[in-house]
N, C-alpha and C positions, 0 to 999 in steps of 0.2 A: 504493499499499500504506500510505501515511502513517498515517492516523488508525486504521484497523482493527488494524494490527500494533502500534501503540504502546499502544492500549487492551488488546490481548491480552497483551503482555508485562509489564503491570503487575499482572496478576491474581494471580500467585504471586511470592513473594519468594524468590529462591534461598537467601539467607542464613537466612531463617526456616526453610525446609525443612531445612537442615543442623542446626539446633539442636533441633528438636522430633521426637519420636517421632510417626509418623503411622500411622493405621490403614489397613487395605487399601482401604477406600472412598475416603479422602482421597488415597491413592496412585494409585488408578485415575482419580479426578478430575484429578489433576496430569498423568498421562500423556495423558489425553484432550485436555487443554488444550495440552499440550506438542506433540502430534501435529498440532495445527492451525496451529502457527507455521511460518514459512518455515525453511529449512534453517540460514541463519545465526543467526536468533533462537533457534532450538532449541539449537544448538551453544553459543551465548553463555550460555544458562541453565545448560546442563549443565556447561560449563567453570567457571562461577562456583561451582556446587555442588561440583565436584571440587576446586577450589583451597581451598574453605573446609572441606571434609570429604571426603576421598578415598573412605572406605568407602561413604558415602551416594552420592557421586557415581558410583562405579563400579556400584552397584546400578541408578542411573538410566540410566547409559550403556547397559547390557544391554537395557533395556526401551524405550528412547526412539526407536529407529529412525533413527539418524543415518547419514549417507552414509559410505561407506568412507574418503574423504579425511579426515573429521573423526575417525574412529575411529584412523586412522594417527597423527594428531596426539596423540590421547589416549594411545595406546600409547607413543609416544615420550616424552611427559610422565611416564608411569609408569616407564619404563626410566631416565630420568635422575633423577627426584626421588623415586621410591619406594625403600623398603628391600627387603631380601630377602623379607620377608613380604608387604608391600603390592603388590609387583610382580605377585604372583599375582592380586590383585584386578583390576588392569589387564588382564592377559592374558585372564582369564576374562570380563571385561566386553566386550572387543572380539571375542573369538572368534566368536560367532554372526554378526557382520557381515562379518568379514574371512576367516574360515576358518584352519585350522591352517597351511596352506602359506604364506599371506601373513604370518601373525604370525611364523612362523620366518625368512621372508626379511627382515623388518624387524629382527629380533633380530640376524641375520647381518650386516646392514649396519653395525651398531654395533660389530662386533668390532674393526675397525681404527680407527675414529674415537673410540670411547668403550668400551674394553675392561671397565671397571669396571661399566658398565650391563649388559653380557652376564654378567659374573661373578655379578651379583644373580640372574640367571635360571637359573643352573645347576642348582639344585634342581628347578626346574619343567621343564626341557628334556627329560629322558627321558619324562615324562608327555606332553609335547606331541608328541614324535616317535611314540610309541606310538599315539596317537589320530588321527594325520593320515591 
């Protein structure tokens, strides 16, 4: 995979993506490129965008077809580092890939180990339960 994957991963700069408004054609080009990467490269790119700009990153998470294991890591990141508003972005970003039941299970696992994380989701929990 050496040469082809390193060539692919330099095509788009995640930090540039977070700073600029892009039109729908540019976004579609980015998604097409992203979907050609292997799972780890795709996750690494999305993770860098998320850390630089959570709003842009969450939009990208929703459309980048990441594997569930990566979506779980992203949700955990949102629960720990997000605030009461941005935690919604993370939840909605991973829902299509994880489903309501799994998202609720992940939130529940944080009750004992990190109750503040769950507290931030309280506003969104009734909506999650209604829609599962």
